[in-house]
C-alpha positions as CSV (number, residue, x, y, z in Angstrom):
1,M,70.3,103.4,-79.8
2,G,67.2,104.4,-77.6
3,T,65.8,100.7,-76.4
4,D,65.1,102.6,-73.1
5,T,61.6,104.5,-75.0
6,V,60.9,101.5,-76.7
7,A,60.6,99.5,-73.2
8,Q,58.8,102.5,-72.0
9,A,56.4,102.1,-74.7
10,A,56.0,98.5,-74.4
11,A,55.4,99.4,-70.4
12,F,52.1,101.0,-71.2
13,G,51.1,98.1,-73.7
14,K,48.6,96.5,-71.3
15,E,46.9,99.8,-70.1
16,I,46.2,100.8,-73.4
17,R,45.1,97.9,-74.6
18,E,42.7,98.0,-71.6
19,R,41.3,101.7,-72.5
20,A,41.8,100.7,-76.1
21,A,37.7,100.4,-76.9
22,D,37.1,103.5,-74.1
23,I,40.2,105.6,-76.3
24,E,37.8,105.0,-79.7
25,A,34.1,105.6,-78.3
26,A,35.8,109.1,-76.9
27,R,37.3,109.7,-80.3
28,R,40.6,111.4,-78.6
29,M,43.8,110.0,-76.6
30,P,42.8,110.5,-73.0
31,Q,44.9,113.5,-71.3
32,D,45.8,111.3,-68.1
33,L,47.7,108.9,-70.7
34,A,49.0,111.1,-72.6
35,A,50.9,113.2,-69.5
36,R,52.2,109.9,-68.3
37,M,53.9,108.9,-71.6
38,A,54.9,112.8,-71.8
39,G,56.7,111.8,-68.5
40,A,58.6,108.8,-69.9
41,G,59.6,111.1,-72.3
42,L,58.3,108.7,-75.1
43,F,57.1,112.3,-77.0
44,R,60.4,114.0,-77.0
45,T,61.8,111.2,-78.8
46,L,63.4,113.5,-81.4
47,V,64.2,116.8,-79.7
48,P,67.6,117.4,-79.1
49,A,69.1,116.3,-76.0
50,C,70.5,119.7,-75.2
51,Y,66.9,120.5,-74.6
52,G,65.9,117.3,-73.0
53,G,65.0,115.3,-75.6
54,G,65.8,111.8,-76.2
55,Q,67.9,112.2,-79.9
56,V,67.1,108.7,-80.7
57,H,67.9,106.7,-83.2
58,P,65.7,106.7,-86.1
59,R,65.5,103.3,-85.9
60,A,64.1,103.4,-81.9
61,F,61.5,106.5,-82.9
62,F,60.4,103.6,-85.7
63,D,60.2,101.4,-83.1
64,T,58.7,102.9,-80.3
65,V,55.5,104.3,-82.4
66,M,55.5,100.2,-83.5
67,T,55.3,98.8,-80.0
68,T,53.2,101.5,-79.5
69,A,50.9,101.4,-81.8
70,E,50.8,97.5,-81.8
71,A,48.7,98.0,-78.4
72,D,46.2,100.3,-80.0
73,G,46.6,102.2,-83.4
74,S,45.2,105.6,-82.4
75,V,47.3,106.2,-79.2
76,G,50.5,105.0,-81.3
77,W,48.9,107.5,-84.2
78,C,49.2,110.5,-81.6
79,L,52.8,109.3,-80.6
80,M,54.5,109.8,-83.8
81,I,52.7,113.0,-84.4
82,G,53.6,114.1,-80.9
83,A,57.0,113.0,-81.3
84,S,57.8,114.1,-85.1
85,T,56.6,117.5,-84.7
86,G,59.2,117.2,-82.2
87,L,61.8,117.6,-84.5
88,L,61.0,121.3,-85.1
89,A,63.3,122.1,-81.7
90,A,66.0,121.4,-83.9
91,S,64.9,124.4,-86.1
92,L,63.9,126.8,-83.8
93,P,66.0,129.4,-82.5
94,D,68.0,128.4,-79.5
95,D,65.6,130.9,-76.7
96,V,62.4,129.4,-77.9
97,A,63.5,125.8,-78.0
98,R,64.9,126.1,-74.3
99,A,61.5,127.8,-73.0
100,M,59.2,125.1,-75.0
101,F,60.6,122.1,-74.4
102,A,64.1,122.4,-71.9
103,A,62.0,124.4,-68.9
104,N,59.0,122.0,-69.5
105,P,60.0,118.3,-70.4
106,D,56.8,117.0,-70.3
107,T,55.3,119.1,-73.5
108,I,53.6,118.1,-76.2
109,V,53.9,119.5,-79.8
110,S,51.7,118.3,-82.1
111,G,50.6,119.7,-86.2
112,V,49.9,120.2,-89.7
113,T,52.7,120.7,-92.3
114,A,50.3,121.3,-95.0
115,P,50.6,125.0,-95.8
116,I,47.1,125.8,-95.7
117,G,47.4,129.7,-93.3
118,R,48.4,132.6,-93.8
119,A,51.4,134.3,-91.8
120,E,51.0,138.1,-92.6
121,V,54.2,139.6,-92.0
122,V,54.1,142.8,-89.1
123,P,56.3,144.2,-86.8
124,G,57.8,141.9,-83.9
125,G,56.6,139.0,-86.1
126,M,53.3,137.8,-88.0
127,R,49.8,137.6,-87.8
128,V,48.6,134.0,-88.7
129,S,44.8,132.8,-89.9
130,G,44.0,129.7,-90.9
131,R,41.8,125.9,-90.4
132,W,43.8,122.8,-91.3
133,P,42.2,119.2,-90.8
134,F,44.2,116.2,-89.6
135,G,45.1,118.7,-86.5
136,S,45.9,114.7,-83.9
137,A,46.4,114.8,-80.8
138,S,45.9,118.2,-80.6
139,Q,43.3,118.3,-77.8
140,V,46.8,116.8,-75.3
141,S,49.4,119.0,-76.5
142,Q,50.5,122.5,-75.4
143,W,51.7,123.9,-78.7
144,I,50.1,123.4,-82.1
145,C,51.4,124.4,-86.1
146,G,50.1,124.9,-88.7
147,G,51.9,125.1,-92.2
148,S,51.6,128.5,-93.4
149,V,52.3,130.9,-96.4
150,V,54.4,133.7,-95.7
151,L,52.7,136.9,-97.2
152,E,54.5,140.7,-97.5
153,N,52.5,143.4,-98.2
154,G,49.7,141.2,-99.1
155,E,51.9,139.1,-101.5
156,P,53.3,135.7,-101.0
157,R,57.2,135.7,-100.0
158,Q,59.5,133.7,-102.1
159,A,61.9,131.5,-100.4
160,A,65.7,131.9,-101.2
161,E,65.6,128.4,-103.1
162,G,62.4,129.2,-105.4
163,G,58.9,129.3,-104.8
164,Q,56.8,130.5,-102.0
165,E,58.2,130.9,-98.6
166,V,56.1,128.7,-96.3
167,I,56.4,128.6,-92.2
168,L,55.3,126.3,-89.1
169,P,54.0,128.9,-86.7
170,L,54.1,127.2,-83.4
171,F,51.1,128.5,-81.6
172,E,49.9,128.0,-77.9
173,A,46.9,125.7,-77.7
174,S,44.9,128.4,-76.0
175,E,44.7,129.6,-79.2
176,V,43.4,127.4,-81.4
177,R,39.9,126.5,-81.9
178,I,39.3,122.5,-82.2
179,H,36.2,121.9,-84.5
180,D,34.8,118.2,-83.5
181,S,34.8,117.0,-87.5
182,W,36.3,113.9,-86.7
183,H,34.3,111.1,-87.4
184,T,35.8,108.5,-89.2
185,S,35.8,104.7,-89.7
186,G,39.1,104.2,-88.3
187,L,41.7,105.2,-86.2
188,C,39.2,107.2,-84.3
189,G,40.6,107.8,-80.6
190,T,43.4,109.9,-82.4
191,G,41.1,113.4,-82.1
192,S,42.3,114.0,-86.0
193,N,40.1,117.4,-85.5
194,D,40.5,120.4,-87.8
195,I,42.3,123.3,-86.1
196,E,41.5,126.9,-86.8
197,V,43.6,130.3,-85.2
198,R,42.6,133.4,-86.4
199,D,44.7,136.1,-86.5
200,A,46.9,135.0,-84.1
201,F,50.1,137.2,-83.1
202,V,53.2,135.1,-83.6
203,P,56.2,136.5,-82.2
204,Q,60.0,136.6,-84.0
205,G,61.3,133.0,-84.2
206,R,58.6,131.3,-82.8
207,W,58.1,129.4,-86.5
208,V,60.4,127.1,-88.4
209,T,60.8,127.7,-92.2
210,L,60.2,124.7,-94.2
211,G,63.6,122.9,-96.3
212,A,65.8,125.4,-93.9
213,R,68.7,123.1,-92.1
214,P,68.3,122.7,-88.7
215,R,70.2,124.4,-86.5
216,V,71.5,121.3,-84.2
217,D,73.6,119.7,-86.4
218,A,73.6,115.9,-85.7
219,P,73.1,112.9,-87.7
220,L,69.5,112.3,-86.6
221,Y,68.6,116.0,-87.7
222,R,70.3,115.2,-91.4
223,F,67.1,113.1,-91.8
224,P,64.6,114.7,-93.8
225,F,61.4,115.8,-91.6
226,F,59.2,114.6,-94.0
227,G,60.9,111.1,-94.7
228,L,61.1,110.9,-90.7
229,L,57.6,111.7,-90.4
230,A,56.7,108.8,-93.5
231,L,58.5,106.4,-91.3
232,G,56.5,106.9,-88.8
233,V,53.3,106.8,-90.5
234,S,54.4,103.8,-91.8
235,A,55.3,102.6,-88.2
236,V,51.8,103.0,-87.2
237,S,50.6,100.6,-89.9
238,L,53.2,97.6,-89.1
239,G,52.2,98.0,-85.6
240,I,48.4,98.0,-86.1
241,A,49.9,94.8,-88.9
242,R,51.3,93.0,-85.7
243,R,48.2,93.0,-83.2
244,A,46.3,91.4,-85.9
245,I,48.5,88.4,-86.3
246,G,48.9,88.2,-82.5
247,A,44.6,88.6,-82.8
248,F,44.5,85.9,-85.0
249,V,47.1,83.4,-83.9
250,E,44.9,83.7,-80.4
251,L,41.3,83.3,-82.4
252,A,42.3,80.3,-85.0
253,G,43.6,78.1,-82.5
254,G,40.4,78.3,-80.6
255,K,38.0,78.9,-83.3
256,R,36.0,75.5,-85.3
257,P,33.8,77.4,-88.2
258,S,30.1,75.6,-88.6
259,G,30.1,72.6,-89.5
260,S,34.0,71.7,-89.5
261,Q,35.7,69.3,-87.0
262,R,39.0,71.3,-87.5
263,T,40.3,74.5,-86.0
264,L,41.4,77.9,-88.2
265,A,44.9,76.8,-87.0
266,Q,44.6,73.3,-88.7
267,R,43.6,74.4,-92.2
268,G,46.1,74.5,-94.7
269,S,44.7,78.2,-96.7
270,V,44.8,79.9,-92.7
271,Q,48.6,78.8,-92.7
272,Q,49.3,80.1,-95.4
273,D,47.2,83.6,-94.4
274,L,49.1,83.5,-91.2
275,A,52.5,82.4,-93.3
276,R,52.2,85.3,-95.6
277,A,51.4,88.2,-93.2
278,E,54.5,87.5,-91.5
279,A,56.2,87.7,-93.9
280,L,54.6,91.0,-95.0
281,V,55.3,92.4,-91.6
282,A,58.6,91.1,-91.1
283,S,59.8,91.8,-94.5
284,G,58.8,95.7,-94.1
285,Q,61.0,95.9,-90.9
286,A,63.5,94.7,-92.5
287,L,63.9,96.8,-95.4
288,T,63.1,99.8,-93.2
289,Y,65.7,99.1,-90.8
290,Q,68.4,98.6,-94.0
291,A,67.2,101.7,-95.9
292,I,67.8,103.8,-92.2
293,D,71.1,102.3,-90.9
294,R,72.1,103.2,-94.6
295,A,71.3,106.4,-93.8
296,W,72.3,107.0,-90.7
297,Q,75.9,105.8,-91.9
298,Q,75.5,108.8,-94.5
299,A,74.3,111.3,-92.6
300,E,77.7,110.4,-89.9
301,R,80.0,110.4,-92.7
302,V,78.8,113.1,-95.0
303,G,76.7,115.5,-93.5
304,R,73.7,114.9,-95.7
305,L,71.8,112.8,-97.5
306,D,71.5,112.3,-101.3
307,R,68.6,111.8,-103.5
308,E,68.7,107.8,-103.9
309,L,68.5,107.5,-99.6
310,K,65.9,109.7,-99.3
311,G,64.4,107.5,-101.7
312,Q,64.7,104.5,-99.6
313,L,63.3,105.6,-97.1
314,R,60.0,107.0,-98.8
315,L,59.9,103.4,-100.8
316,A,60.3,101.7,-97.0
317,A,57.5,103.3,-95.3
318,T,55.1,103.5,-98.4
319,N,55.5,99.5,-98.8
320,N,55.1,99.4,-95.1
321,A,51.6,101.0,-95.2
322,W,50.9,98.9,-98.4
323,S,51.7,95.7,-97.0
324,A,50.4,96.3,-93.9
325,A,47.2,96.7,-94.9
326,E,47.2,93.7,-97.5
327,A,48.9,91.6,-94.3
328,V,45.2,92.6,-92.1
329,D,43.4,92.0,-95.2
330,R,44.5,88.5,-95.4
331,L,43.8,88.1,-91.6
332,Y,40.2,89.8,-91.2
333,H,38.8,87.9,-94.2
334,A,40.7,84.1,-92.8
335,A,39.0,84.4,-89.4
336,G,35.8,84.4,-91.4
337,G,32.3,86.3,-90.3
338,T,33.9,87.0,-86.4
339,S,35.8,89.8,-88.1
340,I,32.8,91.6,-88.6
341,Y,31.9,92.2,-84.7
342,R,33.0,95.4,-82.8
343,S,34.3,93.3,-80.5
344,S,36.9,91.7,-82.6
345,V,40.4,92.9,-82.5
346,L,40.4,92.4,-86.3
347,Q,37.9,94.4,-87.6
348,R,39.3,97.8,-85.5
349,C,42.8,96.7,-86.8
350,F,41.4,96.6,-91.2
351,R,39.5,100.3,-90.0
352,D,42.5,101.5,-88.4
353,V,45.2,100.2,-90.8
354,H,43.1,101.3,-94.1
355,V,42.9,104.9,-92.8
356,A,46.6,105.2,-91.8
357,T,47.3,104.5,-96.0
358,Q,45.3,107.7,-96.7
359,H,47.8,109.9,-95.3
360,L,49.8,111.9,-98.1
361,M,53.3,110.6,-96.9
362,V,52.6,106.9,-98.0
363,A,50.2,107.1,-100.7
364,Q,50.0,105.2,-103.4
365,P,51.8,108.3,-105.6
366,T,55.0,107.6,-103.5
367,Y,55.4,104.9,-105.2
368,E,56.0,107.0,-108.7
369,V,57.8,109.4,-106.9
370,V,60.5,107.2,-106.1
371,G,60.1,105.3,-109.6
372,R,61.3,108.6,-110.8
373,V,64.2,108.6,-108.6
374,L,65.0,105.0,-109.6
375,L,65.4,106.3,-113.1
376,G,67.6,109.0,-111.9
377,M,65.0,111.4,-112.6
378,D,63.7,114.9,-110.8
379,P,60.9,113.8,-108.5
380,K,59.3,117.2,-108.9
381,T,58.3,117.3,-105.2
382,P,59.5,119.3,-102.2
383,L,58.2,116.5,-99.8
């Protein structure tokens, strides 16, 4: 099931924790750390095995990201972006995928799916221009993609299933300009700057059409791309909450609030907050494993996921993000004034987990979409 990737992630935990403050200050993932994690196979967990990838069970992907995020939310986020973007290998033409992944097993791919770019059809490929926000891990990537609307003769080309055709063209890192725009409250070390290309030529075949069926057929690639991305985002959230729980337990045993004879750990209200935080995180994990396992069984048996199971995956992911935020909030407040100092792990978790909730894949409107599915209605969204 990919337990090796979880163990590999855990092996980096001590170093990541020790470097967390420097990573936040630098506002990016260190090149040397990214290279070694790539060498350990962590960024290619979702790449097909035929191209040297892990092709792991979605549970293993989820646990690998969560384990890394428990060490540091920003590093976990970069890993999540790189690993989930590696799914594109299953949809690229075989020769392109082999050149990009099999020929270089340490390749890191990242990017943005939002269709902000414009891809004009030209002889032999596309000419692409665009500027995308939230280009996480772009500084450590060899290939970077950006969602683009296909234009033919100046007009948007229609997709076979209706609507505008959207592709994810892949650019060499040297073609991409990274703007220093990532000045945020949390997840500072993800380097999620704006990325831009201007009139970049992308040869035929070096892109993936959003919504198209993957070329590699296996249960993993029958999961929806955005469903796996949402699970990854939520795994970061739960990892951050797990870190907060560990930090709080360590703090509570030794801190005596001013004027009190008892430690935090001896207070009934604190014990309740800790127990409720643990329940929020553990129940989120359990719901996620249930959704993944049901979806995997259907992917193996039927070959595709129905709308209900896609909805359950999205519900689990959104629940994780907001449950993690609630868990961290409880512990942040229970810790008292200690939480506000830059030296406190809890303040870092507080900032990071609330940035994660703002991602489109787990934002509050997702509950509406899932609610429509549960009511038997059309969710009316391509995501």
